[in-house]
DRENPA-3360 file (N, C-alpha, C; in nm, 2 decimals, always signed):
BEGIN
1 = MPSVPTNR = -0.17/+3.12/+4.29/-0.20/+3.19/+4.12/-0.18/+3.11/+4.06 ~ -0.25/+3.09/+3.95/-0.24/+3.06/+3.80/-0.04/+3.07/+3.73 ~ -0.03/+2.99/+3.69/+0.13/+3.01/+3.57/+0.01/+3.08/+3.48 ~ +0.13/+3.18/+3.41/+0.09/+3.24/+3.28/+0.14/+3.14/+3.18 ~ +0.01/+3.14/+3.08/+0.04/+3.05/+2.97/+0.17/+3.14/+2.91 ~ +0.22/+2.99/+2.85/+0.34/+3.06/+2.75/+0.30/+3.13/+2.64 ~ +0.22/+3.14/+2.58/+0.21/+3.21/+2.46/+0.13/+3.36/+2.50 ~ +0.15/+3.39/+2.57/+0.11/+3.50/+2.66/+0.22/+3.63/+2.62;
9 = KYIFGSLA = +0.33/+3.58/+2.62/+0.44/+3.68/+2.58/+0.49/+3.67/+2.46 ~ +0.43/+3.57/+2.38/+0.42/+3.61/+2.21/+0.31/+3.68/+2.22 ~ +0.15/+3.68/+2.28/+0.11/+3.74/+2.18/+0.14/+3.86/+2.16 ~ +0.14/+3.93/+2.35/+0.19/+4.04/+2.38/+0.26/+4.14/+2.32 ~ +0.40/+4.08/+2.32/+0.55/+4.13/+2.22/+0.45/+4.14/+2.05 ~ +0.41/+4.06/+1.99/+0.35/+4.08/+1.87/+0.26/+4.20/+1.91 ~ +0.17/+4.21/+1.96/+0.06/+4.28/+1.95/+0.16/+4.44/+1.96 ~ +0.24/+4.42/+2.06/+0.30/+4.57/+2.10/+0.42/+4.60/+2.02;
17 = AATLALDL = +0.47/+4.49/+1.94/+0.54/+4.55/+1.80/+0.46/+4.55/+1.69 ~ +0.37/+4.52/+1.65/+0.26/+4.53/+1.53/+0.24/+4.72/+1.52 ~ +0.18/+4.70/+1.65/+0.13/+4.83/+1.66/+0.22/+4.95/+1.66 ~ +0.33/+4.92/+1.70/+0.48/+5.03/+1.73/+0.52/+5.04/+1.56 ~ +0.57/+4.94/+1.51/+0.57/+4.93/+1.35/+0.47/+5.05/+1.28 ~ +0.32/+5.03/+1.32/+0.25/+5.08/+1.22/+0.22/+5.24/+1.24 ~ +0.23/+5.27/+1.35/+0.22/+5.41/+1.44/+0.35/+5.41/+1.35 ~ +0.48/+5.42/+1.37/+0.59/+5.48/+1.31/+0.62/+5.48/+1.13;
25 = WSKAAIFE = +0.51/+5.41/+1.10/+0.51/+5.41/+0.95/+0.39/+5.48/+0.87 ~ +0.31/+5.47/+0.95/+0.18/+5.58/+0.90/+0.25/+5.72/+0.92 ~ +0.32/+5.77/+1.10/+0.34/+5.90/+1.06/+0.50/+5.94/+0.99 ~ +0.55/+5.80/+0.94/+0.66/+5.83/+0.86/+0.63/+5.87/+0.72 ~ +0.50/+5.79/+0.66/+0.46/+5.81/+0.56/+0.35/+5.99/+0.55 ~ +0.26/+6.03/+0.61/+0.20/+6.13/+0.61/+0.26/+6.25/+0.64 ~ +0.38/+6.25/+0.69/+0.52/+6.38/+0.73/+0.59/+6.38/+0.63 ~ +0.59/+6.25/+0.52/+0.66/+6.29/+0.37/+0.57/+6.34/+0.29;
33 = EYGVRNGG = +0.50/+6.30/+0.28/+0.37/+6.33/+0.13/+0.31/+6.51/+0.18 ~ +0.30/+6.55/+0.32/+0.26/+6.66/+0.36/+0.37/+6.79/+0.43 ~ +0.48/+6.72/+0.46/+0.57/+6.79/+0.53/+0.51/+6.81/+0.72 ~ +0.58/+6.96/+0.74/+0.58/+6.95/+0.93/+0.46/+7.11/+0.92 ~ +0.39/+7.07/+0.99/+0.27/+7.18/+1.04/+0.17/+7.22/+0.91 ~ +0.17/+7.11/+0.82/+0.07/+7.16/+0.74/-0.05/+7.05/+0.68 ~ -0.15/+7.06/+0.60/-0.28/+6.96/+0.60/-0.29/+6.99/+0.45 ~ -0.36/+6.87/+0.43/-0.41/+6.85/+0.29/-0.57/+6.93/+0.28;
41 = SWMISNDF = -0.63/+6.89/+0.14/-0.78/+6.93/+0.16/-0.88/+6.80/+0.28 ~ -0.99/+6.92/+0.30/-1.10/+6.80/+0.37/-1.11/+6.64/+0.27 ~ -1.10/+6.53/+0.30/-1.12/+6.45/+0.29/-1.28/+6.37/+0.32 ~ -1.31/+6.41/+0.42/-1.50/+6.41/+0.47/-1.51/+6.54/+0.46 ~ -1.67/+6.56/+0.44/-1.70/+6.69/+0.47/-1.80/+6.74/+0.45 ~ -1.89/+6.71/+0.59/-2.07/+6.72/+0.57/-2.09/+6.84/+0.65 ~ -2.29/+6.80/+0.73/-2.31/+6.89/+0.81/-2.23/+6.83/+0.98 ~ -2.20/+6.73/+0.96/-2.21/+6.73/+1.10/-1.98/+6.67/+1.13;
49 = VRFRFFTG = -1.96/+6.63/+1.04/-1.81/+6.55/+1.06/-1.78/+6.61/+0.96 ~ -1.58/+6.64/+0.94/-1.54/+6.69/+0.85/-1.40/+6.62/+0.90 ~ -1.31/+6.59/+0.84/-1.15/+6.52/+0.81/-1.05/+6.55/+0.69 ~ -0.98/+6.53/+0.75/-0.84/+6.54/+0.69/-0.71/+6.56/+0.73 ~ -0.60/+6.50/+0.70/-0.46/+6.54/+0.73/-0.39/+6.65/+0.78 ~ -0.35/+6.64/+0.85/-0.30/+6.78/+0.91/-0.18/+6.74/+1.00 ~ -0.09/+6.76/+0.98/+0.07/+6.74/+1.04/+0.08/+6.84/+1.14 ~ +0.12/+6.80/+1.23/+0.19/+6.91/+1.38/+0.27/+6.75/+1.46;
57 = LNQGALWG = +0.33/+6.90/+1.54/+0.42/+6.86/+1.64/+0.42/+6.91/+1.76 ~ +0.39/+6.80/+1.88/+0.31/+6.84/+1.99/+0.40/+6.76/+2.08 ~ +0.41/+6.88/+2.16/+0.56/+6.89/+2.24/+0.49/+6.83/+2.43 ~ +0.39/+6.82/+2.44/+0.28/+6.80/+2.51/+0.20/+6.68/+2.55 ~ +0.11/+6.73/+2.58/+0.05/+6.56/+2.60/-0.11/+6.60/+2.50 ~ -0.21/+6.51/+2.56/-0.32/+6.49/+2.45/-0.42/+6.65/+2.46 ~ -0.45/+6.70/+2.36/-0.48/+6.94/+2.32/-0.43/+6.96/+2.35 ~ -0.25/+6.90/+2.32/-0.20/+7.01/+2.37/-0.11/+7.06/+2.52;
65 = MGQGFAWI = -0.16/+7.03/+2.60/-0.12/+7.04/+2.74/+0.00/+6.97/+2.79 ~ +0.06/+7.07/+2.86/+0.19/+7.04/+2.86/+0.31/+7.08/+2.78 ~ +0.29/+7.18/+2.70/+0.39/+7.20/+2.59/+0.54/+7.24/+2.63 ~ +0.63/+7.22/+2.59/+0.77/+7.23/+2.65/+0.81/+7.12/+2.71 ~ +0.69/+7.01/+2.81/+0.73/+6.90/+2.88/+0.81/+6.80/+2.82 ~ +0.82/+6.77/+2.72/+0.84/+6.62/+2.66/+0.93/+6.52/+2.70 ~ +1.01/+6.62/+2.79/+1.13/+6.52/+2.87/+1.06/+6.41/+2.98 ~ +0.92/+6.55/+3.07/+0.83/+6.45/+3.18/+0.76/+6.33/+3.10;
73 = FAILSVVA = +0.75/+6.35/+2.98/+0.63/+6.27/+2.96/+0.70/+6.13/+2.93 ~ +0.80/+6.18/+2.89/+0.91/+6.06/+2.83/+0.94/+5.92/+2.92 ~ +1.00/+6.03/+3.03/+1.00/+5.91/+3.15/+0.89/+5.88/+3.19 ~ +0.77/+5.95/+3.24/+0.67/+5.91/+3.26/+0.58/+5.76/+3.16 ~ +0.62/+5.76/+3.05/+0.63/+5.68/+2.91/+0.75/+5.53/+2.96 ~ +0.85/+5.58/+2.99/+0.91/+5.48/+3.04/+0.84/+5.40/+3.17 ~ +0.85/+5.46/+3.23/+0.80/+5.38/+3.38/+0.66/+5.29/+3.39 ~ +0.52/+5.35/+3.24/+0.42/+5.30/+3.21/+0.49/+5.16/+3.14;
81 = FAGIIYWL = +0.55/+5.18/+3.05/+0.53/+5.03/+2.98/+0.71/+4.95/+3.10 ~ +0.74/+4.99/+3.18/+0.81/+4.91/+3.25/+0.70/+4.82/+3.35 ~ +0.58/+4.91/+3.43/+0.45/+4.89/+3.48/+0.39/+4.78/+3.39 ~ +0.40/+4.80/+3.32/+0.26/+4.67/+3.24/+0.38/+4.56/+3.24 ~ +0.52/+4.55/+3.18/+0.59/+4.44/+3.17/+0.55/+4.40/+3.33 ~ +0.57/+4.46/+3.45/+0.58/+4.40/+3.59/+0.42/+4.36/+3.60 ~ +0.34/+4.42/+3.56/+0.17/+4.33/+3.59/+0.15/+4.26/+3.51 ~ +0.22/+4.21/+3.34/+0.14/+4.08/+3.30/+0.22/+3.99/+3.35;
89 = FARKAAVS = +0.36/+3.99/+3.37/+0.44/+3.86/+3.40/+0.49/+3.87/+3.58 ~ +0.52/+3.97/+3.61/+0.55/+3.97/+3.73/+0.47/+3.93/+3.86 ~ +0.36/+4.00/+3.81/+0.17/+3.97/+3.91/+0.06/+3.90/+3.80 ~ +0.12/+3.87/+3.69/+0.08/+3.72/+3.62/-0.05/+3.80/+3.59 ~ -0.09/+3.90/+3.56/-0.20/+3.98/+3.53/-0.20/+3.91/+3.34 ~ -0.09/+3.83/+3.28/-0.17/+3.76/+3.20/-0.21/+3.66/+3.17 ~ -0.26/+3.63/+3.28/-0.35/+3.48/+3.27/-0.42/+3.53/+3.22 ~ -0.52/+3.66/+3.21/-0.61/+3.69/+3.16/-0.57/+3.78/+2.96;
97 = LWLTVALG = -0.64/+3.67/+2.88/-0.59/+3.70/+2.73/-0.66/+3.85/+2.73 ~ -0.78/+3.89/+2.75/-0.82/+4.01/+2.75/-0.71/+4.12/+2.78 ~ -0.68/+4.09/+2.92/-0.52/+4.22/+2.97/-0.42/+4.19/+2.87 ~ -0.39/+4.10/+2.82/-0.27/+4.07/+2.74/-0.26/+4.18/+2.61 ~ -0.41/+4.16/+2.55/-0.45/+4.24/+2.46/-0.46/+4.39/+2.49 ~ -0.48/+4.42/+2.58/-0.56/+4.58/+2.60/-0.37/+4.59/+2.62 ~ -0.30/+4.57/+2.73/-0.18/+4.58/+2.76/-0.09/+4.61/+2.66 ~ -0.08/+4.51/+2.56/-0.04/+4.53/+2.42/-0.04/+4.61/+2.34;
105 = AVAGGTLG = -0.19/+4.68/+2.31/-0.19/+4.82/+2.27/-0.12/+4.90/+2.33 ~ -0.16/+4.91/+2.50/-0.09/+5.06/+2.53/+0.05/+5.03/+2.54 ~ +0.12/+4.95/+2.53/+0.31/+4.95/+2.54/+0.28/+5.02/+2.40 ~ +0.28/+4.90/+2.27/+0.30/+4.93/+2.14/+0.28/+5.12/+2.11 ~ +0.16/+5.17/+2.20/+0.10/+5.31/+2.16/+0.21/+5.42/+2.25 ~ +0.25/+5.33/+2.36/+0.38/+5.41/+2.45/+0.45/+5.42/+2.39 ~ +0.54/+5.35/+2.38/+0.65/+5.30/+2.27/+0.68/+5.39/+2.14 ~ +0.54/+5.38/+2.05/+0.55/+5.49/+1.96/+0.55/+5.62/+1.99;
113 = NLYDRLGL = +0.51/+5.67/+2.08/+0.49/+5.81/+2.13/+0.61/+5.84/+2.22 ~ +0.67/+5.75/+2.23/+0.78/+5.78/+2.31/+0.93/+5.79/+2.21 ~ +0.92/+5.74/+2.13/+1.02/+5.73/+1.98/+1.03/+5.89/+1.96 ~ +0.88/+5.93/+1.96/+0.92/+6.07/+1.91/+0.93/+6.21/+2.03 ~ +0.92/+6.14/+2.11/+0.94/+6.22/+2.22/+1.09/+6.25/+2.23 ~ +1.13/+6.15/+2.23/+1.29/+6.11/+2.26/+1.38/+6.19/+2.09 ~ +1.26/+6.22/+1.98/+1.34/+6.33/+1.91/+1.42/+6.22/+1.84 ~ +1.39/+6.06/+1.81/+1.41/+5.98/+1.69/+1.41/+5.95/+1.58;
121 = HGITLAEG = +1.30/+6.05/+1.54/+1.20/+6.09/+1.39/+1.30/+6.17/+1.32 ~ +1.42/+6.23/+1.37/+1.49/+6.33/+1.30/+1.42/+6.48/+1.22 ~ +1.30/+6.46/+1.29/+1.24/+6.62/+1.21/+1.32/+6.71/+1.30 ~ +1.37/+6.80/+1.23/+1.40/+6.99/+1.25/+1.33/+7.07/+1.23 ~ +1.31/+7.18/+1.30/+1.25/+7.30/+1.26/+1.35/+7.41/+1.16 ~ +1.47/+7.37/+1.18/+1.60/+7.47/+1.09/+1.68/+7.39/+1.07 ~ +1.77/+7.40/+0.95/+1.90/+7.32/+0.93/+1.97/+7.36/+1.04 ~ +2.03/+7.25/+1.01/+2.14/+7.22/+1.19/+2.10/+7.21/+1.34;
129 = EAPIKAVR = +1.92/+7.26/+1.34/+1.92/+7.24/+1.43/+1.93/+7.07/+1.50 ~ +1.96/+7.04/+1.64/+1.89/+6.95/+1.67/+1.74/+6.88/+1.68 ~ +1.75/+6.74/+1.65/+1.57/+6.68/+1.64/+1.48/+6.77/+1.75 ~ +1.33/+6.78/+1.68/+1.22/+6.85/+1.78/+1.23/+6.73/+1.87 ~ +1.22/+6.72/+2.03/+1.10/+6.62/+2.06/+1.02/+6.63/+2.11 ~ +0.92/+6.63/+2.00/+0.77/+6.58/+1.98/+0.70/+6.49/+1.92 ~ +0.62/+6.48/+1.95/+0.51/+6.36/+1.89/+0.45/+6.42/+1.75 ~ +0.46/+6.36/+1.66/+0.37/+6.35/+1.52/+0.27/+6.34/+1.54;
137 = DFFHFQFM = +0.14/+6.44/+1.48/-0.03/+6.39/+1.52/-0.06/+6.43/+1.37 ~ -0.11/+6.35/+1.31/-0.21/+6.37/+1.17/-0.31/+6.39/+1.17 ~ -0.41/+6.31/+1.25/-0.52/+6.31/+1.18/-0.65/+6.40/+1.26 ~ -0.67/+6.47/+1.15/-0.77/+6.61/+1.20/-0.91/+6.58/+1.18 ~ -1.00/+6.67/+1.29/-1.15/+6.60/+1.28/-1.21/+6.72/+1.33 ~ -1.28/+6.77/+1.27/-1.39/+6.87/+1.33/-1.55/+6.81/+1.33 ~ -1.64/+6.89/+1.44/-1.73/+6.82/+1.42/-1.84/+6.90/+1.38 ~ -1.95/+6.92/+1.31/-2.02/+7.03/+1.32/-2.04/+7.17/+1.27;
145 = GTVEQPGL = -1.95/+7.19/+1.17/-1.85/+7.27/+1.12/-1.90/+7.30/+1.04 ~ -1.86/+7.41/+0.91/-1.88/+7.43/+0.78/-1.69/+7.47/+0.74 ~ -1.69/+7.47/+0.62/-1.58/+7.54/+0.56/-1.61/+7.74/+0.61 ~ -1.69/+7.79/+0.60/-1.68/+7.91/+0.64/-1.72/+7.93/+0.79 ~ -1.78/+7.83/+0.85/-1.81/+7.82/+0.98/-1.75/+7.72/+1.13 ~ -1.64/+7.69/+1.08/-1.52/+7.61/+1.14/-1.62/+7.52/+1.30 ~ -1.66/+7.41/+1.34/-1.73/+7.33/+1.41/-1.64/+7.32/+1.56 ~ -1.68/+7.22/+1.62/-1.56/+7.16/+1.69/-1.47/+7.10/+1.70;
153 = DWAIFNVA = -1.30/+7.14/+1.69/-1.19/+7.11/+1.67/-1.17/+6.99/+1.75 ~ -1.19/+6.84/+1.71/-1.11/+6.74/+1.79/-0.98/+6.75/+1.81 ~ -0.88/+6.71/+1.90/-0.74/+6.69/+1.92/-0.70/+6.63/+1.82 ~ -0.59/+6.67/+1.76/-0.49/+6.61/+1.68/-0.46/+6.48/+1.67 ~ -0.42/+6.38/+1.64/-0.36/+6.26/+1.69/-0.36/+6.16/+1.58 ~ -0.28/+6.07/+1.63/-0.23/+5.95/+1.54/-0.27/+5.84/+1.59 ~ -0.19/+5.73/+1.52/-0.25/+5.59/+1.54/-0.18/+5.50/+1.69 ~ -0.07/+5.54/+1.72/-0.02/+5.55/+1.90/-0.10/+5.60/+1.95;
161 = DICLVTGA = -0.20/+5.73/+1.95/-0.30/+5.78/+2.08/-0.42/+5.71/+2.04 ~ -0.49/+5.65/+1.91/-0.53/+5.55/+1.87/-0.55/+5.42/+1.97 ~ -0.44/+5.33/+1.99/-0.43/+5.23/+2.06/-0.43/+5.28/+2.21 ~ -0.38/+5.37/+2.24/-0.40/+5.40/+2.38/-0.52/+5.44/+2.42 ~ -0.60/+5.44/+2.39/-0.73/+5.52/+2.40/-0.78/+5.34/+2.35 ~ -0.79/+5.25/+2.30/-0.87/+5.17/+2.28/-0.79/+5.04/+2.41 ~ -0.67/+5.06/+2.42/-0.62/+4.93/+2.54/-0.69/+5.01/+2.68 ~ -0.72/+5.15/+2.69/-0.77/+5.21/+2.82/-0.93/+5.16/+2.85;
169 = IMLILQSL = -1.00/+5.15/+2.71/-1.13/+5.14/+2.66/-1.14/+4.95/+2.75 ~ -1.06/+4.90/+2.72/-1.06/+4.78/+2.74/-1.02/+4.73/+2.86 ~ -0.95/+4.83/+2.95/-0.92/+4.78/+3.11/-1.01/+4.87/+3.17 ~ -1.13/+4.95/+3.08/-1.22/+4.98/+3.20/-1.36/+4.88/+3.20 ~ -1.35/+4.83/+3.06/-1.44/+4.72/+3.03/-1.39/+4.62/+3.16 ~ -1.29/+4.63/+3.19/-1.23/+4.45/+3.24/-1.29/+4.47/+3.44 ~ -1.27/+4.62/+3.45/-1.29/+4.62/+3.59/-1.46/+4.64/+3.57 ~ -1.49/+4.68/+3.51/-1.64/+4.71/+3.49/-1.74/+4.58/+3.51;
177 = FAPEPASE = -1.67/+4.48/+3.41/-1.77/+4.35/+3.43/-1.68/+4.19/+3.43 ~ -1.53/+4.23/+3.45/-1.47/+4.12/+3.54/-1.55/+4.04/+3.65 ~ -1.56/+3.90/+3.66/-1.56/+3.90/+3.80/-1.50/+3.87/+3.90 ~ -1.57/+3.96/+3.99/-1.47/+3.93/+4.18/-1.39/+3.83/+4.20 ~ -1.24/+3.81/+4.22/-1.17/+3.69/+4.23/-1.18/+3.64/+4.37 ~ -1.18/+3.50/+4.39/-1.18/+3.44/+4.50/-1.10/+3.51/+4.60 ~ -1.16/+3.54/+4.71/-1.04/+3.55/+4.79/-1.03/+3.44/+4.86 ~ -0.86/+3.47/+4.94/-0.78/+3.33/+5.02/-0.86/+3.23/+5.08;
185 = SESADAAA = -0.96/+3.32/+5.17/-1.04/+3.24/+5.30/-1.14/+3.21/+5.19 ~ -1.22/+3.19/+5.11/-1.30/+3.16/+5.05/-1.25/+3.08/+4.93 ~ -1.12/+3.06/+4.89/-1.04/+2.91/+4.82/-1.03/+2.85/+4.93 ~ -0.97/+2.85/+5.02/-1.00/+2.79/+5.14/-1.08/+2.67/+5.15 ~ -1.20/+2.76/+5.23/-1.34/+2.68/+5.23/-1.39/+2.58/+5.12 ~ -1.37/+2.67/+4.94/-1.39/+2.55/+4.85/-1.33/+2.44/+4.88 ~ -1.20/+2.47/+4.87/-1.17/+2.31/+4.87/-1.14/+2.22/+4.99 ~ -1.21/+2.27/+5.12/-1.22/+2.19/+5.22/-1.36/+2.12/+5.20;
193 = NDTVAAPT = -1.43/+2.19/+5.12/-1.57/+2.14/+5.12/-1.56/+2.02/+5.02 ~ -1.49/+2.08/+4.91/-1.46/+1.94/+4.78/-1.43/+1.80/+4.85 ~ -1.29/+1.82/+4.97/-1.22/+1.70/+4.98/-1.38/+1.63/+5.09 ~ -1.41/+1.73/+5.18/-1.53/+1.62/+5.25/-1.66/+1.58/+5.15 ~ -1.66/+1.63/+5.06/-1.79/+1.53/+4.94/-1.73/+1.48/+4.88 ~ -1.60/+1.46/+4.88/-1.56/+1.36/+4.79/-1.56/+1.23/+4.84 ~ -1.62/+1.08/+4.74/-1.72/+0.98/+4.78/-1.50/+0.93/+4.81 ~ -1.56/+0.80/+4.96/-1.39/+0.73/+4.93/-1.42/+0.58/+4.87;
201 = GTSAS = -1.33/+0.55/+4.86/-1.34/+0.42/+4.79/-1.36/+0.31/+4.89 ~ -1.44/+0.22/+4.76/-1.50/+0.10/+4.86/-1.49/-0.03/+4.75 ~ -1.49/-0.17/+4.82/-1.44/-0.26/+4.79/-1.55/-0.39/+4.73 ~ -1.51/-0.48/+4.63/-1.65/-0.55/+4.60/-1.62/-0.68/+4.64 ~ -1.44/-0.71/+4.71/-1.39/-0.82/+4.74/-1.45/-0.87/+4.91;
% end
């Protein structure tokens, strides 16, 4: 198995750190501007798509599933991050630059939402209470609706979610289009054929 290029660790670490920083900064900025459980006016509004910032705290997963089980999702996030590190560098998947970038985005998004699920953002719903263990979401899209007749509400999401989905799409593309690795027997046969085909040295003297 080929060794992992040294720069893969820097690429993975830099991308994960940048993703995490952008996610935490965007959450802090939007929640400072709009508060908790609030929203601004529609910034985009036409016959097909409407968009605004709409802050909310999600104690579950996508589309609010699993409400109240933030601690379970926090544990899964830790397991997922550990699995990414193991796969990339112990199993040497980081030989692939594509996989390194994909999993760097996934790792950054995972850490961003884990930060929130641990309540490290410090947001409380009432003075004196402990910080709520919930993910801060704020991108709100509606499709095929009007002000009078709202259309399809897409799940409210954040930058970490964008990175997680982007990384997942890259992994799917990798699985669909990456060439099949040669088996050990095929590699051995190829090496044997190369040895047989190699010309023997001759002397002119």
